[in-house]
C-alpha positions in Angstrom: -16.1 0.8 10.3 -17.0 -2.4 8.5 -14.4 -4.8 7.1 -15.4 -3.6 3.6 -14.8 0.0 4.5 -11.5 -0.8 6.1 -10.4 -2.7 3.0 -11.4 0.2 0.8 -9.4 2.6 3.0 -6.4 0.3 2.8 -6.7 0.1 -1.0 -6.7 3.9 -1.2 -3.6 4.1 1.0 -1.9 1.4 -1.2 -2.7 3.4 -4.3 -1.3 6.6 -2.7 1.9 4.8 -1.8 2.1 3.4 -5.4 1.8 7.0 -6.7 4.5 8.1 -4.2 6.9 5.4 -5.5 6.3 6.5 -9.1 6.9 10.1 -8.2 10.1 9.3 -6.4 11.3 7.3 -9.4 10.8 10.3 -11.6 13.1 12.5 -9.6 16.6 13.1 -11.1 18.2 11.3 -8.1 15.6 9.0 -6.5 16.1 8.2 -2.9 16.4 4.4 -3.0 16.0 4.0 0.7 12.8 6.0 0.7 11.5 3.9 -2.2 12.3 0.7 -0.3 10.4 2.0 2.7 7.4 2.9 0.6 7.4 -0.5 -1.1 7.6 -2.3 2.3 4.6 -0.3 3.5 2.8 -1.2 0.3 3.5 -4.9 0.8 2.4 -4.7 4.5 -0.9 -3.1 3.4 -1.4 -5.7 0.6 -0.9 -8.5 3.1 -3.4 -6.9 5.5 -6.0 -6.6 2.7 -5.5 -10.2 1.8 -5.8 -11.3 5.4 -9.0 -9.3 5.9 -10.5 -10.6 2.7 -9.6 -14.2 3.7 -11.2 -13.7 7.1 -14.4 -12.3 5.5 -14.7 -15.3 3.2 -14.3 -17.8 6.1 
């Protein structure tokens, strides 16, 4: 898997997590702990994408 393919896969996972957060927020009683976990995972993936892109530019 190339770096570009890995970044694309991470972007897809990030988008899926974003959708999950939005869906959870639409529930009558959203699970705030679950939302926080999803957001932490989104941030971790975003940081990984930024790191990979920075390494690719160097």
